[in-house]
C-alpha positions as CSV (number, residue, x, y, z in Angstrom):
1,X,-24.7,-2.7,-11.8
2,X,-22.5,0.3,-12.4
3,X,-19.1,0.0,-14.2
4,X,-17.1,0.3,-11.0
5,X,-18.9,-2.6,-9.4
6,X,-18.7,-4.7,-12.5
7,X,-14.9,-4.2,-12.7
8,X,-14.4,-5.1,-9.1
9,X,-16.6,-8.1,-9.4
10,X,-14.8,-9.4,-12.4
11,X,-11.4,-8.8,-10.8
12,X,-12.4,-10.7,-7.6
13,X,-13.8,-13.6,-9.7
14,X,-10.6,-13.9,-11.6
15,X,-8.6,-13.7,-8.4
16,X,-10.9,-16.1,-6.6
17,X,-10.0,-18.8,-9.2
18,X,-6.3,-18.1,-8.6
19,X,-6.7,-18.3,-4.9
20,X,-7.7,-21.9,-5.2
21,X,-4.5,-22.8,-7.0
22,X,-2.1,-21.3,-4.4
23,X,-0.4,-24.0,-2.4
24,X,-0.7,-23.8,1.4
25,X,3.1,-24.1,1.8
26,X,3.7,-21.2,-0.5
27,X,1.0,-18.9,1.0
28,X,2.2,-19.8,4.5
29,X,5.8,-18.8,4.1
30,X,7.0,-16.3,6.6
31,X,7.1,-13.0,4.6
32,X,9.5,-11.5,7.1
33,X,12.3,-13.4,5.6
34,X,14.4,-11.6,3.0
35,X,17.8,-10.4,2.1
36,X,19.0,-7.0,3.1
37,X,19.7,-4.6,0.3
38,X,21.4,-1.3,-0.2
39,X,19.4,1.7,0.9
40,X,18.4,4.6,-1.2
41,X,19.1,8.2,-0.1
42,X,15.4,9.2,0.0
43,X,15.2,8.7,3.7
44,X,18.2,9.1,6.0
45,X,19.7,6.0,7.5
46,X,18.7,7.0,11.0
47,X,15.1,6.7,9.9
48,X,15.5,3.7,7.7
49,X,17.0,1.7,10.5
50,X,13.7,1.6,12.3
51,X,11.1,-1.1,11.6
52,X,8.5,1.7,11.6
53,X,8.3,4.4,9.0
54,X,8.6,8.0,10.2
55,X,6.3,10.6,8.8
56,X,7.0,14.3,8.8
57,X,3.9,16.3,8.0
58,X,1.1,16.8,5.4
59,X,1.7,16.8,1.7
60,X,-0.4,16.8,-1.4
61,X,-2.1,13.5,-2.4
62,X,-1.4,12.1,-5.9
63,X,-3.8,13.5,-8.5
64,X,-4.8,10.0,-9.5
65,X,-5.9,9.3,-6.0
66,X,-7.9,12.5,-5.8
67,X,-9.7,11.6,-9.0
68,X,-10.3,8.1,-7.8
69,X,-11.9,9.4,-4.6
70,X,-14.1,11.7,-6.6
71,X,-15.4,8.8,-8.6
72,X,-15.6,6.4,-5.6
73,X,-16.1,8.5,-2.4
74,X,-17.1,5.5,-0.3
75,X,-13.8,3.8,-1.1
76,X,-11.9,6.7,0.5
77,X,-14.1,7.3,3.5
78,X,-12.6,7.0,6.9
79,X,-12.8,8.4,10.5
80,X,-10.1,11.0,11.1
81,X,-8.5,11.0,14.5
82,X,-10.1,7.7,15.5
83,X,-8.3,6.2,18.6
84,X,-8.2,2.8,16.8
85,X,-6.2,4.3,14.0
86,X,-3.2,4.9,16.3
87,X,-3.0,1.2,17.3
88,X,-0.8,-1.0,15.2
89,X,-2.2,-4.3,14.0
90,X,-0.9,-7.3,16.0
91,X,0.3,-9.8,13.4
92,X,-0.6,-13.5,13.6
93,X,0.4,-16.5,11.5
94,X,-3.1,-16.4,10.0
95,X,-2.8,-12.8,9.0
96,X,0.7,-13.4,7.5
97,X,-0.9,-16.2,5.3
98,X,-3.6,-13.8,4.2
99,X,-1.1,-11.1,3.2
100,X,1.1,-13.6,1.3
101,X,-1.9,-15.2,-0.4
102,X,-3.4,-12.0,-1.6
103,X,-0.1,-10.5,-2.7
104,X,0.7,-13.6,-4.7
105,X,-2.7,-14.0,-6.4
106,X,-3.1,-10.4,-7.4
107,X,0.4,-10.2,-8.7
108,X,-0.1,-13.3,-10.8
109,X,-3.6,-12.6,-12.0
110,X,-3.2,-9.0,-13.1
111,X,-1.0,-8.3,-16.1
112,X,1.2,-5.2,-15.6
113,X,0.4,-2.4,-18.1
114,X,0.7,1.3,-18.0
115,X,-2.3,3.7,-17.8
116,X,-1.4,5.0,-21.2
117,X,-1.4,1.5,-22.7
118,X,-4.8,0.7,-21.1
119,X,-6.6,4.1,-21.2
120,X,-4.5,6.3,-23.4
121,X,-3.9,8.8,-20.6
122,X,-1.7,9.0,-17.5
123,X,-2.7,8.7,-13.8
124,X,-5.9,6.6,-13.9
125,X,-6.3,5.0,-10.5
126,X,-8.9,2.2,-10.6
127,X,-9.5,-1.4,-9.7
128,X,-7.9,-3.6,-12.5
129,X,-9.5,-6.1,-14.7
130,X,-6.8,-8.4,-16.0
131,X,-4.4,-5.5,-16.6
132,X,-3.3,-2.7,-14.4
133,X,-0.7,-0.2,-13.3
134,X,1.1,-0.4,-9.9
135,X,-1.5,1.7,-8.1
136,X,-4.2,-0.6,-9.4
137,X,-2.6,-3.6,-7.8
138,X,-2.4,-1.6,-4.5
139,X,-6.1,-0.6,-4.6
140,X,-7.2,-4.2,-5.3
141,X,-5.0,-5.7,-2.6
142,X,-6.3,-3.2,-0.1
143,X,-9.9,-3.8,-1.0
144,X,-9.5,-7.6,-0.7
145,X,-7.9,-7.3,2.7
146,X,-10.5,-4.9,4.0
147,X,-13.2,-7.4,2.9
148,X,-11.4,-10.0,5.0
149,X,-11.7,-7.7,8.1
150,X,-8.5,-5.8,8.0
151,X,-8.7,-2.2,9.3
152,X,-8.1,0.4,6.6
153,X,-5.8,2.2,9.0
154,X,-3.3,-0.7,8.7
155,X,-3.3,-0.6,4.9
156,X,-1.8,2.5,3.5
157,X,-1.1,3.4,-0.2
158,X,2.5,4.6,-0.5
159,X,4.3,6.4,-3.3
160,X,8.0,5.7,-3.9
161,X,10.7,5.9,-6.5
162,X,11.9,2.5,-7.5
163,X,15.4,1.3,-8.4
164,X,15.3,3.1,-11.8
165,X,14.0,6.3,-10.2
166,X,10.6,5.8,-11.6
167,X,7.4,6.6,-9.8
168,X,5.9,3.5,-8.2
169,X,3.1,2.6,-5.7
170,X,3.1,-0.1,-3.0
171,X,0.9,-1.0,-0.1
172,X,2.3,-0.5,3.4
173,X,1.0,-2.8,6.1
174,X,1.3,-1.3,9.6
175,X,1.9,-4.0,12.2
176,X,3.2,-4.1,15.8
177,X,6.3,-5.9,14.4
178,X,7.0,-3.1,11.8
179,X,5.9,-1.8,8.4
180,X,5.8,-4.3,5.5
181,X,5.3,-3.8,1.8
182,X,3.1,-5.5,-0.7
183,X,4.6,-4.9,-4.1
184,X,3.5,-6.0,-7.6
185,X,7.2,-6.4,-8.5
186,X,7.7,-9.3,-6.1
187,X,5.7,-12.0,-4.3
188,X,7.9,-11.6,-1.2
189,X,6.6,-9.3,1.5
190,X,9.5,-7.4,2.9
191,X,10.1,-4.9,5.7
192,X,10.1,-1.4,4.3
193,X,13.7,-0.7,5.3
194,X,15.0,-3.7,3.2
195,X,13.6,-2.3,0.0
196,X,15.8,-0.1,-2.2
197,X,13.2,2.5,-2.9
198,X,13.1,6.2,-2.2
199,X,10.0,6.7,0.0
200,X,8.0,9.9,-0.9
201,X,4.6,9.9,0.7
202,X,1.8,7.8,2.0
203,X,-1.7,7.9,3.4
204,X,-2.1,8.9,7.0
205,X,-3.3,6.0,9.2
206,X,-5.7,8.5,10.9
207,X,-7.5,9.6,7.8
208,X,-7.2,8.0,4.3
209,X,-7.8,11.2,2.5
210,X,-4.8,12.9,4.3
211,X,-1.3,12.2,2.9
212,X,1.9,12.6,4.8
213,X,5.5,13.1,3.7
214,X,8.1,10.4,4.2
215,X,10.9,12.9,3.5
216,X,12.0,15.2,6.3
217,X,13.2,17.9,4.0
218,X,9.9,18.2,2.1
219,X,7.8,19.8,4.8
220,X,8.0,22.3,7.7
221,X,4.6,21.5,9.2
222,X,4.7,19.8,12.6
223,X,3.7,16.1,12.5
224,X,0.9,16.6,15.1
225,X,-0.9,18.7,12.5
226,X,-0.8,16.1,9.8
227,X,-2.8,13.3,11.3
228,X,0.2,11.4,12.4
229,X,0.1,8.9,15.3
230,X,2.3,9.8,18.2
231,X,4.6,6.9,17.8
232,X,5.4,7.7,14.2
233,X,6.4,11.3,14.8
234,X,10.1,12.3,14.5
C-alpha cells in the first residue's frame, strides 16, 4: 500500500471510531439554523444577499492544490462541461444528517496544526492523519462525502480570508436551497452569506481542476469561459 492510501485509511479508521460516538440528535440538527453576522467587504452586498455564490471568471488555483493533484491525479479527475454538473443537489434530511455528521467527526478527530508545524514547509495539501491544516480537513470531508455517493460537482474547495484576514479553506456544498459551508472552525454548517469571510476563489462545479474567482474586480474574463454554470453567472 502506498503512503497516500495508508494515510487515508488511517484517517478513515480514526474517524470511523468517532462516527459511532456522535449522537443522533446532534448529527440530525438542522444545519441551516444560525445567527446572522456582519458581512466582510470581499464580495458586494448585492451578491452576498443571494443564497447562491456568484462566480466571475477563471483564476489561478492555489499552488498547494496543483501539487496535490500532481501527486494524486485520480483525486482531481472530473468531467468538464458535464450536464449533471450544472444541476444543484436537492437536499434531504438524510443528506443534512450526513453533512453534519461528517463535519463534526472530522473537526473533532483531526487536531489543527499548520503545514510548517507538521511538515516544516508551507502549502502542503494532503489527507490528514490526526493533525492537519484547514485545507486538509476540506480534502478529507470531500472524500468521505464522495464515498457516500455525493457528486463531486456539489463539493467545492473554497479559499477565503477569515475574520483575522488570514488565508483559510472551507468546503462549499452546492444545493438547490443555497450554498453552505463546512468549516473546521465550527461544527455548525452555515449558509455562505452568514459567514464573516472574504471569499476569494473556489473550484468550478463543471471541472474540479478549474478555479473561478468570487471577486468581481479580480477578473475580466466572461463567466461563460470559466466553466461556470449559467445560473451562477453575474
